[in-house]
N, C-alpha and C positions, 0 to 999 in steps of 0.2 A: 518210066510211067506206063502203065498198063492201058489198054483200049478203054475200060469200064473207067478209070480215074480220069482218062483225057475226056471223055463224054461227060463226065459230071463237071469239070473245069470248064468246058467249053460251051456246052450247051444248056446250061442251068441259069436261071434268073436268081440273083441275089441281091439286088437292090431296088429300091422304089422306083427310081428312075426307068432301070430295065423292065420292071413291070408295067408300067405306065405305057412304055414304047412299044411292048409286046401287045398290052390290051388295046392299044389305039389301032395298032395294025392289024389285031384278027377280029376285033368287035366294034372298032370305029372310034373316032376322036370322041363323039359324043358319050359313049360308054366310059371311055378313059376319064374324060373330064368330071363324070357323076361320080364314079367309083373309085378313083386312085387319086385323092387329094395327097400329095407327098407331104406337105406341111401338117396336116392333121394326123396322117399316120405314122410319122416319124415318132412320137412316143412310144407307139405299140411296136414299132421296129427297133427301138433302142431295148426295150423291156424283153424282147424275144425275137432274135434275129429270123430272117428268113430266106430260103432256098427251095426252089422249086425246079425239079428236074423236068428234062424234056418230055420225059414217059408221063409225068404227073400232069404237066401244063396240057399233052394231047388228050387228057382224060377229061378236060374240063369241054364241054361241047355248047355251052352258053353261059352267059353272066348270070350268076347266081345259083348255078345248078349244084348237086352235092357235091361234086370235086373243087368247084370253086369256092364254096363255103369252107372245105377243109384246109385248103393252102393259102387264100389270099388275106391278107392282115385286113383288121376292121377296128374303127375305132371303139366297138363294143368291148373289146380287150381291156379298154381302161377304165370300164364300168365296174367296180369291186364293190358288191354288196355282201356276201356272207363267204366269198372264196379265201382260200388260206394257201400260202406260198408251196407249203411242204402238207400237203391235205392228208398223206396217208403217215406221215410222220415216220418216213423211210432213214432219216437222219437220226432219229431216236431208237431206232434199231440197228444202227451201224458201228458195231465194236472196234473195226478197223476200217481206214479209208477204203472205199471201193465195195465193201461187203456189207449188205442188210440181211440180217438173219432174225426172222421173225418168226417162221415155221419150224417144229422140232428137227425134221429130217431133211431141210432142204435150205439153200442160200442163194441169193441174188448177188451175182458178181458183175459189177459196171465195169465194162472194159473199153469203151469208147464214149468219147465226148460229143460226138458229130453224127448226124444223119444226113442220109442224100437229099431227101424233101423235109421240112419241117412242118408238122401238122399243127394248127393254130390251137388246137383242144389240149396239146400235150401236157400231159401231168407232171412231168420231171424238167418243165420248162426253167426253173431255178437253176438247174444243172446244163441242160444239153444247149451245145455250143460253145461252151465254155472251158477249154482246154484244163484251165486251172482248177475246175471243179470236179472233173472226171479225169483225174492224172493218170497218164501212161506210166508214171515212175513209180505208182504206189501198188504194182502188182506183188510184190516181194511178201508185205505183211497180210495181203490177201490169200496169197499160198500158205504162207504158214499157219493163219487162221483156220483155214479149211483143213490142212492136215492135222492140226492138234484136235480139231472138234469131228470125233470119230461118228457121232449121230448124224452128220449131214452124208447123205447118199446121193443129194441130186441138187445140181448147180445150174443156176440160169444165168446165160450169159448177156447180158443186156446193155444199155447206156443210155443215150444214143443208141447207135445200130451196131453191133460188133462185127457185121459184114461189110462195115466202112474199113476194117482193119486189112492189112495186105493178107495173103495166104501165108507168108513166112511166120507173121506175128500171130494169125490164128492157130495155126500148128504147133508153134510153142506153147500157147495156152493150153491147147487139147493134150499135149504132151505132158505138161506139168500137172494137169487134172487126172490123166490116166497112171500116173505115178503115185498118185494116194490111193491105197487099196480099198478104201471104204468109199469112194466115190463111184456110184454105178451109173448113173444117169448124168448125161450133159445136154443141156437145152440151149438153142439160140432163140433169143426173142428179136425177130426182125420184120421189117416192113420193105425189104430190099428188093423181093420178089415184084412187087407193085411200083416200087419208085425208080428202080433201077436194074431191071431184069437183067441185063447184060452180065451183071455181078458174078451171076450164076455161072461160072466158066467150066471147062471141061476139066482145067487144072484143078479147081477147087473140089469137084465133084469126085475125082480120083483121090484126092488127098483126104476127104472127110472119112470114106471107107475104112480108112485105117483105124477109126477111133469110136466105131460103133458100141453100144447103142446110141446113137445121135438124133435128137428131136428138133424140130424147128418149129417153134408157133409164130405163124404168119400173121398179118394183121391188113384185113380187106374189110371196109366199111359200106361199101356200095358194090352192086352185081357189074356195074361199069369198069371197076378197077381190075376185074379179071379179063385184061386185054389178051389176044393172041400171044403176045410176047412174055407176058406173066404167065400165063399158062404153060408155055413153053419151058420156062424156068423153075416151075415147080414141077414139071415132069422131070427136067433134068435131075431136080432133087430126088425125087421119088424113086427114079432109076438107080440113082446112089445109094438107096437104102434109108434115106433120111426120112423118119416119120414125121409127116404134117399135119399140124393143127392150125387152126385160126382163133385169134382173139379179135372180137369186133367190140366197137365202142357203140352205144346208143346215143346217136347223136341229132339234135333238133335241126331240121330242115336237111338232113341227109339220108338217114334211114330208118326213121320215127313213122314208119308205116308197114303193117304187117306183110302186105304185097312184096314190097321191096326187099323185107328182109328176107321172106321166102325164097325168092327168086335168088337172093346173094346165097344162102345156104345150099341150094340145090346146084349152082354154079361151083360153089366149092367141093362139093362131093362130085361131080363132074370131073374137076381137076385132081382128085384124088387126096383132098384136104378134109379132115375130120373136123367140122365145127366144134370148138372147145367152150368158149365163152362168149355170151353178151354182157359186157360191163354196163352199169349205169355209169355216165360222164362223172369223174372225179369232181370233187367240190374245190377245184383249184383255182386260185386267182389268175384270172385272164382268159378263163376259159366258161363261165358262167353261162354266156348265151347260147353254151351247147347242151344245156342239160333240159331234159325232159322230166316230166313227173314219174314215179316210180310205177303208177298204175299204167302208162305208155307202154313201159316194159313186161309187164303182167301181161297186158292186152295182147302184145307180140306173141309172147311165148304160149298163150292159150290159142292164139291163132295157128301156131304150129305142130303143138302137142295133139296127137292122134290125126290131124289132118294132112300131116305128111309123114315120111318115114323119121323114124326114131333117131336115125344116124344124122338127120336134118336138124336135129333139136338140140343146141346147147345149153348149158346152164347159163342160167341169169342170175349174175352176182354184183352186189355192191362191195366195193371195197371200202371197207368201214373206216370213216373218217378217224384220224387220230391213232391209225395202226392196228386196227381191231382183225385186220384181215378179210378175206373174201367170205362171204355170207351168202349163201344161195337163197334164191326167192323162187316161190311157184304160185301159182293161183290157187285159189281155196278150192280144193277138191275134197277134202275130207270134212263131214257136217258132224259127225258124231263117234266117239270113241267110247264103249263100255266095255264090261268083262264079256258080253255075251257076243257083241257086234260091233263093226265098223260100217257106218253108214257113208256113203261117198256119192260124188257126182262123175261122170265119165266126160269125155271132151265134147259131147254132144249135150251135156246138162241133164241127160238120164240119172236117175237115181237107183245105186244098188247097195246089197247088204253083203256083207262076208262075215260069215259066222266065226267067232273066235273059239280056239281050240277050248275045250272044257277043262274048267280049274275048280278046284275046291275051295274057291275064295269067296265068301258070303257077302262081302261090302261090293257094291256097284260102284266104279268111278263115275262121277256125275259127268255128264257130257252135254252136247248142243241140244236142245229139244228138238225132235224131228217128227213131222208127220208120216205116219207110216203106210198111207194109203198109195202113195206113188214111189214106193220101194221095190225095186225089181229084184225079185229073189234068183240066185244063182242056180241054173238049172242045167242039165246035160241032155245030148242026145238029140233026136229029132225035134221034140216037142220045144227044147229051146230054142232051136234054129227058126222055127216057124213063129214063136214068139219074137225074137228079133228082128224077122223080117217084118213082121205087123208093126211092131213099133217103129221101125226105120220108114216105113211107108205113111205111118200116122204122122211122123215127124216131118217128113218131106211136104206132105200136103196141109201142112200147119194145124 
């Protein structure tokens, strides 16, 4: 057994009794009695198992904080209003076991049934934690499907968490995929750098370099998750040539605050991780209490766009219920489009006009009516600079 497997086995919490004892020891008996009612929580535990690693536990600083919310079971998981078990209809797009093929040139390959820590908002909670539902014995039909479908150039390994597999099993998968000529990109979808950073061993980093181009989409939801150990693990991956991105889920009570989200994006960039997506929380049964309004996501994007580096602005997407795929959403910047011009607002709310190329088309496309008096013309040179300075000064002074 490797060191990281021993750490996972010996230092994680995986029963409600262990959780109650831990909360009592760290936060007091009163907090344990109030928050961890074993009898009441048992149905939630039975629906979706629990495991919290040492690293995840240490990220919890107080009862009810962002990291507590993500990992501690609650009776709210039993309140089903409009949640769906397979909200993204992944099973409907699964031609063979362990494969979801939804997009033209890429496929999802489920290779692991388990995670180091189990997030209570998990969209795949119907499968994760059950080896019979993501079987390690179903690889062959998946490899055959990927080999036969020459349109697939990008394979995303997921689960569960693929990094829960041993190096030897991961290398076997990498070898099989690299033997398929039309597969160009291999991606790992993993939260291991946050939950079990010691899993990113020098041996893994040496091995993975043989199979580039290799990408890893990490998963961080709050800046406090970027601990020194997590950042060190990300550094090891980056030095091994693994391109790093981050998929963040918008979660009520965790990161539904523009300041928190901006801080997270800045910390990711400092760790050489490119923010990739902010997801709306899926409409999954058991995780409905994590959902915010869509307007909250748009508010966050509006607070990022223009106010910080473009590198720190991920796409905001809804993974469409029923299997429609990822749909990007943006705040309403465009006000009117005609054959003559496009009228839009910038991140400060100022209105601008961009002239369309002259075309010999007589009919004007009807657009949204816009008042022209506050449309800012596009100008060049010193005159334009002076006007921008004046506008900004006026905006700052109200």
